[in-house]
C-alpha positions in Angstrom: 96.6 112.3 82.2 96.3 116.1 82.3 94.9 117.9 79.3 94.2 121.6 78.7 90.9 120.4 77.3 90.1 119.1 80.8 88.7 115.8 81.9 89.1 114.7 85.5 87.5 111.4 84.6 89.9 110.7 81.8 92.8 111.6 84.1 91.6 109.4 86.8 91.2 106.5 84.4 94.8 107.0 83.4 95.9 107.0 87.0 93.9 103.8 87.7 95.5 102.1 84.7 99.0 103.2 85.9 98.7 101.8 89.4 96.8 98.7 88.3 99.6 97.8 86.0 97.6 98.3 82.7 99.9 98.9 79.8 103.0 98.1 81.8 104.3 95.2 79.7 107.1 95.7 77.3 105.8 96.8 73.9 108.7 95.3 71.9 108.7 91.9 70.3 111.8 89.7 70.1 114.2 90.7 67.5 117.1 92.9 66.7 118.8 95.2 69.2 119.7 97.6 66.4 119.3 101.3 67.2 115.8 102.4 66.2 115.5 106.0 65.1 112.2 107.7 66.0 110.6 110.9 64.8 109.3 112.6 67.9 106.5 115.2 67.7 106.6 117.7 70.5 103.8 120.0 71.4 105.0 123.0 73.5 103.5 123.4 77.0 103.5 127.1 78.0 101.4 126.9 81.2 102.3 124.6 84.1 99.1 125.5 86.1 96.4 124.7 83.5 94.5 127.9 82.6 96.8 130.2 84.5 99.7 132.3 83.2 101.7 132.4 86.5 105.3 131.1 86.2 106.4 131.1 89.8 105.7 128.2 92.1 107.5 128.7 95.4 111.3 128.7 94.5 110.6 127.1 91.1 110.0 129.1 88.0 108.3 127.3 85.1 110.3 127.7 81.8 108.4 125.4 79.5 107.7 121.9 78.5 106.8 119.4 75.8 104.2 116.8 75.2 105.9 114.1 73.2 104.5 111.5 70.8 106.0 109.2 68.2 104.6 106.6 65.7 107.1 103.9 66.7 105.8 101.1 68.9 108.5 101.2 71.5 108.4 104.9 72.3 107.3 105.6 75.8 107.7 104.2 79.4 110.5 106.7 79.9 111.7 106.1 83.5 114.9 108.1 84.0 117.2 110.4 82.0 120.4 112.4 82.4 121.9 115.1 80.1 125.2 114.1 78.4 125.6 117.7 77.2 124.2 120.5 79.3 120.5 121.0 78.4 121.0 119.3 75.0 122.0 115.7 74.4 120.6 113.1 76.8 120.5 109.4 77.6 117.7 107.6 79.3 116.2 104.2 80.3 112.7 102.9 79.7 111.3 100.4 82.2 110.4 98.1 79.2 114.2 97.5 78.8 115.3 100.1 76.3 117.9 102.8 76.2 117.0 106.1 74.6 119.0 109.0 73.3 118.1 112.4 71.9 118.6 116.1 72.0 116.4 118.9 73.5 116.3 121.8 71.1 115.5 125.3 72.2 114.1 128.6 71.0 115.8 132.0 71.2 114.5 132.4 74.8 116.1 129.1 75.9 112.7 127.4 76.2 112.5 123.7 75.1 110.9 123.7 71.6 111.4 120.1 70.3 113.3 116.8 70.4 115.7 115.8 67.7 117.8 112.8 66.8 115.8 110.5 69.1 116.6 106.8 69.0 116.1 103.7 71.1 117.9 100.4 71.6 116.8 97.3 73.4 119.0 96.2 76.4 121.0 93.0 75.6 122.6 90.1 77.5 126.2 89.1 77.5 125.8 87.4 74.1 124.3 90.5 72.6 120.8 89.1 72.4 117.8 91.4 73.2 116.2 90.8 76.6 112.5 90.5 76.3 111.4 89.6 79.8 110.4 92.8 81.6 111.2 91.5 85.1 114.9 91.2 84.0 115.2 94.7 82.6 112.8 96.9 84.6 115.1 99.9 84.5 114.1 102.7 86.8 117.1 104.8 87.9 120.1 106.2 86.1 123.3 108.1 86.9 126.0 109.2 84.4 129.7 110.0 85.0 132.9 109.7 82.9 131.2 107.8 80.1 129.6 105.2 82.4 125.9 104.8 82.9 124.8 103.2 86.3 121.3 101.8 86.2 119.0 100.7 89.0 116.7 97.8 88.2 113.7 96.6 90.2 111.9 93.2 90.4 115.3 91.6 89.7 117.0 94.1 92.0 120.4 95.2 91.0 122.6 98.2 90.2 124.7 97.7 87.1 127.2 99.7 85.1 127.4 100.1 81.3 129.8 101.9 79.0 127.9 104.6 77.1 128.0 104.1 73.3 124.8 105.6 71.7 125.5 103.5 68.6 125.9 100.2 70.4 124.9 99.7 74.0 126.2 96.4 75.3 125.6 94.3 78.4 126.8 95.6 81.8 130.5 95.3 82.6 130.0 95.5 86.4 127.4 94.8 89.1 127.6 97.0 92.3 126.8 96.0 95.9 123.8 98.2 96.8 124.3 97.4 100.5 120.6 97.4 101.4 119.6 93.8 102.3 117.9 92.3 99.2 115.1 90.9 101.5 114.2 94.4 102.4 113.5 95.5 98.8 109.9 95.1 97.6 109.4 93.6 94.2 108.1 96.6 92.4 109.5 99.3 94.8 113.2 99.1 94.2 115.9 101.6 93.3 114.3 104.5 91.4 117.0 107.0 92.3 120.6 106.4 91.3 122.7 109.6 91.5 126.3 110.8 92.1 126.9 112.9 95.1 128.8 116.1 94.8 132.5 115.6 93.9 133.7 118.0 96.5 131.3 117.0 99.2 131.4 114.5 102.1 130.7 111.5 99.7 133.3 112.6 97.1 131.1 111.9 94.1 130.1 108.4 95.2 126.9 106.8 94.1 123.7 107.1 96.2 120.6 105.0 95.7 117.1 105.5 97.1 114.3 103.0 96.7 110.8 103.9 95.7 108.9 102.4 98.6 110.9 99.7 100.4 110.2 100.6 104.0 111.9 99.8 107.3 110.1 99.0 110.5 109.7 102.7 111.3 108.1 103.3 107.9 111.1 105.1 106.4 112.4 104.5 102.9 115.6 102.4 102.4 118.5 104.1 100.7 122.3 103.7 100.7 125.6 105.4 99.9 127.3 102.7 97.9 130.6 104.4 97.0 132.9 106.9 98.7 134.5 107.2 102.2 131.2 107.0 104.1 129.4 104.0 102.6 126.4 102.7 104.4 122.6 102.3 104.6 120.4 105.2 105.6 116.7 105.9 105.2 114.6 108.8 103.9 111.6 109.9 106.0 108.4 109.1 104.2 106.3 112.2 104.0 102.6 111.5 103.6 101.6 109.0 100.9 104.3 110.0 98.3 106.7 107.5 96.8 110.2 108.4 95.4 110.7 108.2 91.6 114.0 109.9 91.1 116.6 112.3 92.5 119.8 114.3 91.9 122.2 116.3 94.1 122.1 120.1 94.0 125.4 122.2 93.8 125.1 122.9 97.5 125.1 119.2 98.5 121.3 118.9 99.1 119.4 116.0 97.4 116.4 116.9 95.3 113.9 114.1 95.2 111.0 113.7 92.7 108.0 112.0 94.4 104.6 110.7 93.2 101.3 109.9 94.9 98.1 108.3 93.8 94.7 107.8 95.3 91.2 107.0 93.9 89.8 110.1 95.4 92.6 112.6 94.3 94.2 110.9 91.3 97.9 111.5 90.6 100.1 114.1 92.3 103.8 115.0 92.0 106.2 116.6 94.5 109.7 117.9 94.7 111.4 117.7 98.1 114.8 119.1 99.1 116.6 116.7 101.4 119.3 118.3 103.6 122.7 117.1 102.4 124.0 116.6 105.9 121.2 114.1 106.7 122.4 111.8 103.8 124.7 109.8 106.1 125.1 106.2 107.2 122.5 105.3 109.8 120.6 108.6 109.5 117.0 109.4 108.6 117.2 112.0 105.8 114.5 114.6 105.5 113.8 118.1 104.2 111.2 120.5 103.0 108.7 120.3 100.1 109.5 122.8 97.4 106.6 122.1 95.0 103.4 120.0 95.0 101.1 119.7 92.0 97.9 117.8 91.3 95.8 117.1 88.2 95.1 120.8 87.8 98.7 121.1 86.5 100.5 119.8 83.5 101.7 116.5 85.1 101.3 112.8 84.5 103.2 109.9 86.0 106.4 111.9 86.7 109.3 109.5 86.9 112.6 111.1 85.8 114.6 114.1 87.0 117.9 115.8 86.2 119.6 118.9 87.6 121.9 121.1 85.5 123.3 124.6 85.2 122.3 126.7 82.1 124.9 128.7 80.2 123.6 131.9 81.9 124.1 130.4 85.4 120.5 129.4 86.1 120.1 126.2 88.1 117.7 124.0 86.1 115.4 121.1 87.0 114.1 118.9 84.2 111.4 116.3 84.6 110.0 113.5 82.4 106.9 111.3 82.7 106.3 107.6 82.0 103.2 106.9 80.0 103.2 103.1 80.6 102.4 102.7 76.9 98.8 103.7 77.8 96.7 105.8 75.4 95.4 107.6 78.4 98.7 108.9 79.6 101.4 111.2 78.2 105.1 111.5 77.8 106.0 114.9 79.2 109.2 117.0 79.5 109.0 119.9 81.9 111.7 122.4 82.8 112.0 124.8 85.8 114.6 127.3 87.2 115.3 126.6 90.9 115.9 129.9 92.6 118.3 129.6 95.5 117.4 132.8 97.5 
């Protein structure tokens, strides 16, 4: 956990709790799958680099962020999200088996200033009953298109599609073939990235999935194009000790990946890497440059979710969220950057 009041020790304890699995169990008890409204308090984050006023970090310009808290028990464990309306209404999944919805509100300078209309609903089975076993609903990746949410689950590895209805999310209507041999997927290192390729690009808007850390014999990370004219398995080159936690395609066809690293000596880090679009191809090893790397001297936590969108003034935006693992030592963060293309 990063705090402007400091505390390497506290941050490290949070990181240890994260990677030891402390606080990772679902917080909800069995019961109704009704939509649960939640009041979310959001403290603005004005500095990305703690104690420094600089806004530019390579090609990324920090716009602002929020530290989010809520009194409801189920709030947290936010693993992935996508905007349903540009920069405003969003949908997301928590790895405790919940859907969440809400709206980012902004000030006069377009900076995020709060979260409104936040609500959660537990995932359900075909009979409409809430699913309480975490291994069945460990949702990690999310893509949205044409009113359909496609979710990547790990432990019980699968990619499933749901009709989006914020008032009543039902069981999936379809399971997709994710092409990567199931035996190659590590139990807790499955599909963290589920994203649609560019509609006018080589994959014609098809779904692309990337695992967190399921490695082939060469040490590269398993991934696949599971829809479109060029379906097939590929890998992403593992760069250092970072694992992949989410991704989205940029307008030019490149794939932006969010990555996370942890060690006892250094604590938690996050990284954004731009994967060349032409290397996302069947049989290829995809790779590309690092755009941003941040350690515990920055306003980061367990960064798990990413979306890319275009603001009404034409700015290309990158939004990130963190997963607090329902730990009192970690935080739920929302961070926003402009990605400059020059």
